[in-house]
C-alpha angles and dihedrals in degrees: 000000000000091000089053092052092048089050094053092050091049094050091047089052095050092047092048091052091047091054091048089059091053096054099062118184118248137195123211119219107224113237103166117130097253093052093045088053090054095043090051094042087238100132092132099041111122123230094244138091091288090065097055093102138023142156094290103023142045137179096347124138144044126312108266093220093030093239109081123210133105094312093053135066140198120256104215099189103035120166094188130106113261104218093185089071096036088246114157105192140026102276104107138098117211124201107191106147146044121270093038133162139133136184108247097177138020096204124015126164112209094184088077093062138071103182140020129214123199120184118195146147135218136187099204143040109302098170110160092002114137138195107222129196116208139184092228136032102283136166103226090203140223139252111352092348114090129164119202100167110126091006110153101176136356124208116209113219135205135174139195091252113129103179130245119317116227088222089059091055093046092051089052097252113151107269091211089069111093121228092240103074093192091066107154092013092064105092125195131190123209124198119209131184112236100162094114093055116099098172121137124188143050117003126208128186122210133172125227113208115203082159118039096241129109135227136217112222112208103177143004116198135174129205113223115241120234105286092014117136126222118235095171097213102059086204094311121108105185132102115301096201120148134237100250121242110025098147096138102064103144129256097327093075098228111160106190096268101121098168097149106245101017091126091056091052091053089049094054090048091057090047092052090051091050091049092048093051091049091052090050091052089049093053092047091052092047091052090049090051092062 
């Protein structure tokens, strides 16, 4: 009977350790408007045409009038909802134009992380487009022009966009309407291995456009490497609030809750339940032994 009890406890320990490895800790990089203002030392930058570019940002944000063109301008540090993408809240980063980049962290340590997760949406064809992360302010480029100097990691992108159907045009449907009606509301999450990167310092995001269509980034998260410690701020000190309902985020299952180490907490809860079950089995077996 003692051997059986020992066996039960050993199995519970093995299962608990296995579950711990599944629930890896993550950190979210804050990308809300207030935090980006602070990270880019832009607290006094107005939300008008004069604020479209600065020392550490250029051509990033949503169109002020929602139309684009010479009479409109990009608002880089918006704290407004962006209804086009179904975003309720200010945690989003929009790349809508050429010559774009923005500093997203003043001090990030990649050696702490093993994987990176980027959740985004797009309403047009973004085949071969990429979101790049650089050590210096860099325009990733567009078309046949592509800059890779100072590039740390590139995130390949894809969308549900399928182009225009000839039958739609023949039937008189507006050919400017994409075949994926969800458009901006169709979120995807891309996972990238960053375990080999040891860089520490400033971090800039820039969007390469092989296709001239923008993206809305809803979250940037990092999975802590084994032995990595969680600092929570990654060099940013602003509000890390979320964008509201982001339940449809692709096959990675992110649901908008970016509370730093929520996954770890869930993992420990499972472990505690397993340990409690093992103790209960042990008590029952001991009672039967007498």
